N, C-alpha and C positions, 0 to 999 in steps of 0.2 A: 474343285472347290469354287463356288460362286463368290467372286470378290465382293459383290454388293452385300452379301450376308454379313461379311466381316467388318466392313467399314461404314455401313449406314445404320448402325444401331444408336441413333442420336440420343435417345432418352433412356437407354438401358443402364441400370446401375452396374450390371456385370461388365459392360464395356469400360466404364470409367474405372472400375477396380482393376481391370486388365491393363488399362493405360497407366494407372498408378503403379502397377508392378514394373512396367518398363521404366518409369521414372526412378524407382528404387534400384533398378539394375544399373542405369546410367549414372546415377548420383547416389550411391549407396550410403554415404555418410550424412546425408541430409534428408529429413530433419534429424537433429540429435535429440531424440526423445528420451534417451536414457543417458544421463551425464556420466562421464568417467569411463565410457566403454567405446572402443573403436567399431565394434560390430553392432549396428543398429537393426532391430528386428522388424523394420517397416515392411520389407518384402514378405516376411513370415506372416505378419498380421493381415496384410492385404490378400495373400494367397489363401489363407484360411477363410477370410470373408468371402472370397470368390467361390470357394468350394461350398460354403454354406448356402450362398445364393443359388448355385447350380443344383444343390440337393433339393431346395425348395422349388426351383423353376427348372426342373430337369429337362424340359423341352428345348432349352437354350444351350444345352451342354455342347452340342456339335459345333456351335458357333465359336466356341472358345477352345475346346480341347477335343482331341481325338482319343477317346477312351474305349476300353473293352474290359471284360472281366479279368483277363490276364494281368492287365496293368493295375486294376484295383486290387487284385491278389498280391501283386508285387509290393504295393504300398502297404498293405496290411502286414506283409512279411517284414517290411522295414520297421514298422512300429513294434512288431513282435520281437525282432532282434534287439532293438534298443531296450525294450522292457526286460527281456531275459538278461541282457548284459548288466543292467542296473540292479536287478534282483540278485544276481550272482555276486556282484561287487558288494552289495549290502551284507551278503552272507559270509563272504570270505575276505573282504578287504576292509580294514578299519577306517580308511579315509572316506570323507563324505562325498556324495555325488555332487558334481558341479552342474547345476541345472542350466546355467548360462551356456555351458559347452554343449549341452544337448540341444538347446534352442539354435545355437550356431550351426550344429550339424544338420538339424532339420531344415534350416534355411538353405543350406547348401543342397540338400536332397530335393527340396521343393523347387529350387531354381533349375536343377537338372531335369526334373520332371516337367517343368514349365517349358523349357527349351525343346525337350524331346517330343512333347505332345501338343504344344500350342498350335491352334488352327491357323494363326497368322502371326506375323512379326512386323515391327515397324519397317517402313520403307528405308532403303539404303540412303535416300536423300535426307530422311530425318536423322539417321545415324550420323551422316556427315555433319549435320548441324550441331550435334553433340560435341564433336571435336572442335568446332568453332567456338562453342560456349566455353570449353576449358581453356582454349588459347586466349580468348578475350579476357576471361576472369583471371588468367595468369598475369596479364598486363595490369589489371585492376588490383591484383594482390600487391604488386610492387608499388603502384601509385598510392594506394591507401594504407600501406604497411599492414596488410592482412586484416583489415577491418571486417570484411565480409565473413571471413573464417571465424573471427572472434565472436561474431554475432550468431552464426549458424551452427558452429561445431564447438561443443564444450568438453570433449573427451581429453583434450590436451591443453596445458597451460603455457606452452612454449611461445614466447612473444616473437614478433617479427625481428626485433633487435637481437634477441638471443640466438635465433636461427642464423641471422646474417653474420653475427660475430663468430659463429662456428663454421662459416663458409657454406651454409645450406641456403637453398633458394625457395622457390614457390612451393606451397603445399595446397595448391588451388582446390578449394571445396573438399579438402581432405584433412585428416588429422595431422599428417606430417609429410615432408617432401618425398620420402621413400614410398609411402602409401600412394601418393599422387602418381609417381612414376610407374609403379606396378599396376595401378588402375588404368593408366593410359595404354600400357602394354596389353592388358586384358581387352580393352575396347578395340585395339588394333587387330587382335586375333579374331574377335567376334566379327569385325568387318570382313576379314579375309575368309572366314568360314562361311559367311552368309552371302557375300557378293558374287554375282556371276562374272564371267570373263569381261562382258561388256561393261558392267558397273565398275570393275577394277580399272579398266581403261579410262572410263569417264571420271571416276572420283579418286582413283588410287594415288595419284600424285598429290592432290590436295590433302588427303588423309595422312599420307606419309609425312609431308612437311609440317602439318599441324601437330602430329604426334611427336615428331622430332623436336619441334619448338618447345612443346610442353616437357618432354624428357630433359632437355638441356636446361630449361628454366628451373627445374627442380634442384639443379646443382647437387644432386645426390649420387652416391656411388652406383646405386641401382639404375638411376636414370641414365648415367653415362654409359654403363655397360649395355643396357638395353638399346640405347641409341646406336652404339657400334654394331650390335647384332642386326637390327632391322636395316641399317645402312648397308651392311655386308650382304644381307639377303636380297636387297633390292638392286644394288649395284655391285654385284659380285666381281665381275671382271675389273672394274675400276678399282675396287678395294684390294684386289690381288696386286695390281700395279702399284697402288699406293703403299701396300705392305712391303713390296720389294724396295721401293724408294725409302721407306721408313727404316728398314734394316740397314740400308746403305748409309743413311745419315742419322742413325738413331741417337747418337750422342747429342747432336745439335738440337734435334726436335725435343728430346726428353728434357734437356736443360731449359728449353723455352717453356715447356709445360711446368717444369719445376718452379719457374718464376711466377706461376699462377697458383701457388700452393695455398693461397687464402681460400680457394674453393675446395670444399671437403672432398668431393668426388674426384677431382683432378689430382689433388694431393695424394689420395689413397692410391690411385692408379700409378702415378710416377714413383711412389715409394716402392710399390710392388715390382715395377719394371726395372728401376734403377738399383734397388738394394736386394730385396729378397721376397719371392712370392709368398713365403710363409707369414709375411707381415700382415697379410689380410686378416689373420687371426687376432692381431692386435687392435683392429678396428672394433670399437665398442658395438656397433650395429651387427657386424658379421659375427663377432665373438659370441654375442648373446644368442644369435640364431643357431650357431653350431652347438652351443652349450645346451639349449633346449632340445635340439635333435638327439643328442646322446643321452639326455635324461629320458626321452621317450624310448630310445633303443633299450636302455636298461629296464624300463618298465615292461617292454614287450617280452623280454627274456623271461620275466616272472609271470606274465599273464598272456601268453601267446595264443592260446586256443580261444578263449572267450573275451579277452581284453579286461580292462579294469573298470569298465562301466562309467567312464567320464569322471575320474577322480583326480587326475593329474593336471595341475595348472602350470603350463609351460608356454612356449611361444607359438603353439599351433602348428599349422602345416598339415599336409596329407598324412604325414607320419603319425599325427595325433589321432587320426581316425583308426589306424591300425592299433595304436596303443589302447584305444577305448573299446573297440569292437572285435579285435583279435583276428583270427585266421580268415574269416569271410571277407573282412575289409581288405586284408592283404591280397586276397585272390581278386577282388574287384579292381584294385588299383593296378595290378598286373594286367588285368583284362583291358583297362583303359589305355595303358601304354602300348599294348599290342594293337589296339584299335587306331592309335595315332599312326603307327607304322603302316597300317593297312588302309589309311584314309583314302577314300575313293575320290578321284579327280583332284587330289591334293598334290601341289608341287613339292619338290624336295625342300625348297626353302620354307614352305609352310610347315611341313613335318618337322624340320629342324627347329623352327621357332617354337612349335608345340612341345617338343621334347625338352627344350630349354625351359619353357614355361612350367612344365610338369616338375622338373627337377628343382626349379626355384621354389615352387610352392610345396614340394615334398619336405624341405628342410624346416620351413617356418612360415608364419604369416597367418592372419585370421581366416579360418575356413568359411565363416558365415558370410563373406562378401558374395553377393548373388552372382557376380560375373564368373566366379570359378565354376559354379554349378552349371551356368549357361554354356560355358565353353565345353564342358564334358558332355552336356546334353546334345549340343550341336554336332560334336564328333560322332557320338553314337547314332544320332539321327541320320547323319550323312552316310554312315556305313550300313546301318541296319534297316533303314527305310528309304532306300535310294530313290525309288519312283516318287514316293511321298515327299521326299526332301526337294526334288526338282520342282514340284508344284509349289511347295512352300517357298523355295528360293525365287521362283518366277514371280510370285505374288509380292515378295519383299522388294524385288528389283524393278517391279512395274512402275 
């Protein structure tokens, strides 16, 4: 791939739409063009504009995407599957179709397609700057009491004071602290899927510490758990030693953490460790996610073959795709988890983090966040287009 073709399209509308799609991947909650919703369709809109542009100016297609008739057929099959599912739901299920859920799923699918077929990606140096942006805006969040988020994001009404009173921290450029923590985890995985060994050595420490700062700044249960995960994966031997010390002096350490119970994430962790692991179900955030998961499971029992055609409004997660599209979606998700275990040139730590990520997003969470589709697309690209991925990776790391 000639690098100059990809990066020197100074006046091309297609290039700027492509760059706009990257912005919506890195900052998926901005701008908040539809009030009251966490999933903004900005990536969906820009992707479709890009496709229209390439249909009109098809000679530029290879500069942005690597397409063939098989891929076009797969996209057509996706639309056919969704249409069939919606029609069957209209015929046999009384509940109305939730079109917002369809748009959310399409945005996930387009992000997957984008990562799998994009002719180029942002340089790792640019991706590193994104982590700096979130870290800096986390500081700004505390200094301004969330002023930037109040201006840019209208899906939530929780004030800085309300979040602080409940022991929650930064929701930097996101609707809430847990979304912020999960998004930082997504970006961290994208970095590790895309970066070469040389880039990981060059930028890995900075990215790790910036991600850790943001996770801890969220003061959320998700943030703290994800921080412990990435810390363990990066410094495994040190964490094993620390774990042994922790077990030897667990009472003293847990009592100290218990004194920090004003922070919601730490309070939840100490209650689980000191009292009963089942207490996690008493946490409102976790309880709502488990509740929505079992609602989807019940729906799958009744509509396993073809799904319910996007009629159930619950907490989302990969399980919602199975609930909506049935058996084929279940087969696809099983295929994805197999591809994670088969990840080429992937360390055991990366595979473990990806499995944890998959399970985390299986239970609950908005599917339409573009980073989810990008991660799946990069996994498949790394396994199924190995030679192509190496060229793609070299271009991004150049």
